[in-house]
N, C-alpha and C positions, 0 to 999 in steps of 0.2 A: 225352635232355635236351629240354626244350621251354621256350619263352619264357614268363615269368610276366606275365599280363595281368590287368587289373582284374576279368575275369569268373571268374577262378580262385578256388578255396576259400581263404579266409584274407584276400582283398583286400576292403576296405571298398567298399560300393556306390557311394560318392562321389556321382555325379550322376544316379543311377539314379531319384531321387525327383523329378526334373524331369519331370513327366508334361504333354507338351505339350497334350494334348486336355483335360485338366483346366484348364490355364491358359487355353485358348481359350474354354471354357464361358462363355457369356453375354458373350463379347467382353471378358473381364477381362484384357486383354492386358498391361496396366500391371503386373499382379502377377508377370507372367513377367520383365518388364524388369529389375526391381531385382536378382534373384539372378543374372542373367546379367551385368548391368553389374558387379556386384561381382566377378566372376571376372576381368574384364579387367586391372586393376591387379595382381591377385595372380599371374596366369599370365604376364605380359609379360616376356620376357626382357631381362636388362640389357643396354645396348648394349656391343657389344665394342669394346675399345680396341686399335688396331693397334700392334704392336710387333716389331721385329726382333731384340730382345735375347732370348737364350735364357731360358727359364723356370728358375726354382730351385724345387725342390720337396724336401720333407722327410717322411720317414715314420720314426716311432719304433715298433720292434716289441718287445713285452715278452714274456718267458717268466719263470716264477716259480722260487722255492725254491733259488736258486744253481746254480752249475755244478759240474763236477769238474775243479779247476784243472789237474791233470796232463794231462788229455786235451782241454784247451780251449786253453790258452795255448801259442803256439810256444816251443821251446826257445831259438831265436836272435832277436836283436834285428835291426833294420835290414831290408834287403831280402832277405837270404839266409835265409828262413825256411821251414819246412815245416808244413803243416797237420796238425794232430793228428786223433785218431779222431772227436771230435764235429763239427768244422769241416770234415771231409773232403768232405761234400757240396757245399761251396763252391769246391772245386778250379777248376772252370771259370772262376771270377771272381777267382782268386788275386790277379792284377795290380790288381784294383779294391778290395781289402780294406785296411782300416787297423785294426790291433788297438792299443788304448790301454790298456796295462798299467800297474799301480800307480796307478790312479786310484780315490780313496776318496771315499765318502759321509761327511762329517764332520760332518753336522748331528746334533746331540744334543738333549737335552731330553726333554720328555714322549713317552710311547708306547715300545713294544717295537721291536726292531730290524726286524721285518717291517713293522711300520706305517710307521716312519720310512724304511725302505728302499723301500717302494712310494710313499708320499704325498710324500716329500721327494726322490724320484728326479728328477723334472722341475722341481720348484719350488726346491730348494736352500734351503729355510727351514724353520724349526722349526714344530711342530704346536701349535695352541692347547690350553690345558688343556680337558679334556673328560671325558666320562663313559664312554668306550668302553675297556674293559679289555683290556690286552694280555697277553702271556705272562708274567705274574709282575712286569711293570714297571709304572710309573705309568700311569693311564688318560690318554687325550688326545682330541682333536678333530681337526679339518681343518686343513690348513696355513694359514699366515699369509700366503700370497702366491700369484701367478699362476705357472703352470707355462710352461716356455719354448715349447711349442708353440703355446700361446695367445698368448704375448708376441710371437712371430715373426709368427703370423697377423694380430694386430692391426696390426703394422707393415706388412704387405703390404696389408691391407685399407685402410690410410690413404692409399694412392697409387692413381690411377686406372689406372696401367699394369699394376698387380699385383693389383687387386681382383678377387675371384671371387665367385660367388653364395653359397657356403657358408663360406668363410674357413677353417675347420678342420673335418675329419670325423674321427669315432672309430668304429672297427669292433672288435668283440669277438668272441671265439671261446670258448664256454664260460663266458662271463661271465653271472651270473645276477642276479636283480633286487636282491639284498641290497646295501645301501650302507653302506660304512664305510671307514676308512683303508687297509684291506687290499685293497680292491676298485677304488680310483680312483687314477690317476696324473696326470690331466689336470684342471686348475683354471682357470676363467675369471677368478679373483681370489681374495682371501683369503676363507676359508670358503665357496668355491663350486665344489664337485666337479661334474665333467661326466661323466655315464654313457657308456659306449660303446654302440653300436648291436649288441646282441648277437644280434639276428634278422635274417638276410639279407634276408628279405622286407619288414621294416620299413625296412631301408637301402634297399631298391630303391624303395619308396614315397617315401621322403625325396628320393631323387635323381631319380626319373623319374614319380612319381605325378601331378604337376601337368600335365606335358605330355601324358600319356595321357588325362587327364580333358578336356583341351583338345580332343582329337580327338572325344570324345564331345559336347562342347558344339557344335562345328561341325556334327556330324550332326544335332543337335536344331535348329539354326538352318536348315539345309537344309529340313527338314521343316516348320518354322514358315513359311518363305517360300512353300512350296507350298500350306499350309492358308490363309494370308492371301489368296492369289491366288483361292482357290475361294469364299471368302465376300464378296468384294468386291462382286459384283453384287446381293447381297441386303441391302446397307445403305443406310440413309438418308444424305442429304448430309453431316450433321454427324458421323455414325459413320464414313462413308468418309474424311472428313478425319483422323479419329483413326487409322483404319487406315493411312493414307498415312504418318502420323508413325511409327507402329510399324514399318511396312515399311522405311522409311529408317533407322530405329534398327538393325534387324536387318541390313540391308545394310552399314552402317558396322561393327557388330561382327564381321560375317563378314570383312570387309576387314582389321580389326585382328588377328583371330585368324590370318588367312592370312599377314600380313607377319611376325607374331611366332611362326610355327610352329617351336617350339624343336626339336622331333623331327626336322624336315627339315634343321636346321642342326648337328645333333650330328656332331662329328668321329668319334665311334665310337657304334655302336648299343648299346643295353643289353645286357649278356651274358645268354645263356639261363641260367636257374636250374632246378635239379632240383626237381621239386614235392614238397611234403609232408615236408621234412626237419625234424625237430623239434630244439630246442635240448637235446639230450640227449648224455650222456657219450660213447656209442659212435658218435655221429654227428660227433664233433670234426673228424675228417680232411675229411669232406665239407663241413662248415660253413667249415672254414679256406679250402678253395679257392674256395667261393662268395664269401666275404668278400674274398679277395685280388684275385678277378676284378672285384668291384665297386669296390674301392679303385683298381686301376689304371684302370678305365673312368671313374672320376670325375676322375683326372688328364688322361686323353685329352680329356675334354670341358671341361677347365678348370673344373669345378665347385669345385675346392679345390687349393691347392698345398701344404697341410700335413695330414697325417693320422696317426693311431695305429692300430697293430694290436696288440691286447692279448689274449694267450692266458691264459685262466683269470684268476687273481688271485694276490696274494701268500698263502702258505699254500694255494695251489691243490691241491685233491684229486682231480684228474682220475685216473681208472683207464685206463691205456693198453692197453685190451683188444686193440686192433688190432696191438700190439707183443707179444701174448702175456704180458702183464704183469697180474697180478691185484691186487697191492697199490697203494694210492693214492700219488700222487706226493710229497705233503708227508710222508707217513709214512715213505716210503722215505728221504726226504732227511735224516731225523733219525738214521738208522742210522751207526754208526761205519764208518770206511773198512775195517776188517778183515771186516766183513760183506760178503764177495766177491759174494754173489748180489745184495744190494741195490745195491752198488757198480756191478755190471755193468749193472743195469737202469737206473740213473741215467744212465749213459753213453748207453744206447740212447734213453733219453727225451730227452736233450738233443740227440742226433743227430737225432731226429725234428723237433724245432724247427728245427735247421739245415736240414733238408730243405725245411721249409715256407718258410724264407728263400730257399733255392735257387730255389724255384718262383716266388716274388715276383720275384727278380732276373731269372730267365729270362723271366717275363712282360713286365717293363720293357724287357729287352734286345731282345726280339722285337717290341716295339711302336714304330714309326717315330715320331719326334718331330714332331707336327703342325706343319706349316708350316716346319720346319727340317730340316737334315741330321742324320743320326745316330738313336740311339735314345733312347727316354724315360730310359733308365738313365743316359745321359750327363749328364742335367741333374737326377737324383734321388739325393739322399743318404739311404740307410737305416741307421738306427742300431738294432743289436740289443742289448738290454741286459736287465738283471735287477735284483731288489731286494736280492739278497745276493750276496756273493762266493762263499760256499760254505754249503751247506744246514745241515750238521750242527754247524757252529761259529757260524752266524748272524752272520757277520762282515759288516761294511759296508765292509771294505777290499777293494781289487782287484775292485771291481764289474765285471763283464763289460761291456765297451763295444766292440763290433765294428762298424765302419763299413764301408759298401759302396756302390759306384756313383760319382757324381760330381756335378758342378754347384756344389760349395761352395768349389773352390780348393784343397782339401787334397791333400797328396801321399799318393797311395795305394800299395798294393803293399808294405807294410812292417809291422813290429811295432815300435811306439814306446813306450819307457819313459816314464812321466810323473811319476817320482821323488815318489810319495806326494802329489801334488797333490790339493786338493780338487776334486771333480766340477764345482763351481760354475764353474771356469775353463773346463772344456769346454763347459758350457751358454753361457757368454759367447762362446766361439768360434763356436757356432752362430749367434748373433745377429749378430756382426760379419761373418760370411761372407755374410749376406744385406744388408748395408749398414745394419745397425742397431747403431751404435756405443755401446752400453751401457757405462757405467763398472764397474757392479757388477750382479750378479743374485742374487736370493734373499738370503741372509745376506751383508751386505757384508764382513764381516771374513773370510769364506771365499772372496772374490773377489779377495783380494790377489795381485798378480802379474799380473792381466789375463788375457785369453784365452789359451789354449795356442797354441804356434807350431806349427800343422799344415801349413804350406805347404811 
């Protein structure tokens, strides 16, 4: 494992084009000033706002193609429940889990169940008419509203004490470039899909690229000051005055970059990334851990307080070769329950997703809360969900909603029946938990009854 730096393959050269000797040629110093000055506002870190109130963070983790209900849902309600095969990897966090059973996606209209299952999962509202053809149903377009992750992020960004640099971040594992209602669950507004960052190196650049570029700028500034001092004695009085002005500019910029050296002020250093991991099917286990490490580190450094973690997509066709499974996920999910081989493989696939969730929870639990007592898991709610209740029936009833962690005031350590409520009410619960008292979210008629009582 090595740290990923701007000099490694795949990283954009960024500021390498700033050639100080070319800039000094003919004393054309002013040509160098403009690109350097333009970097200051871009790189300057936002001022931190002191607060003793614990942070609230939200992660929505998605895995596709439904679950195997018999091996996912606990048999008993309340606190006296046992974890089934799929969720057994979460046993160390049993008292911090909340199963929400009998919660339905009741959004109807255009699109097939995979499309509405995915694109209405966090929006709770219908899809626009469109020309994207589903599986035998009417074609459809993008949703008519914002998703709850962006709604909550916008609310947090509206206040100084909860504002972060990024607002919301989206991490993808095995998510390719194709964009349609099967591939997007987050929306900045009506008709505004947001693509997850499927390449961990791209995610790294988004999080840390600017601060690393700033180190290069400071190195260039040091060289410039040395060069300016060497030519001073060979200049005319008028050129010497120009030189003094540029020297003062370089000194001011150097002090500015020193004061706002964001790398020095990071609560956690950027995680090391394995080199050369391509976004390919067989690399999904490695990509998953890389993305989870980046996600948690983005929380440590308060780059964001809302994030999503999307594994493949609705109708996802990953081939879990690391589980010795040769068939593709969505193809297996269509097999009848009596196909024992496919049934067993689907249990193993969903168990693997639970193992990745367990890794995320362990990472949060083992990371101290910056500036506070306890761990980051104490103040982070993770929601694991899916676009379907069951793959071979394509049902939008009993959507898997498993909550883990803390920070939202929900009573954990239980399995809670939700009496067939629309999942819009759960989305409302998330908003209310962060102090955003929406009356409805998504389709207003599906918000009747208000937020679920999860306390």
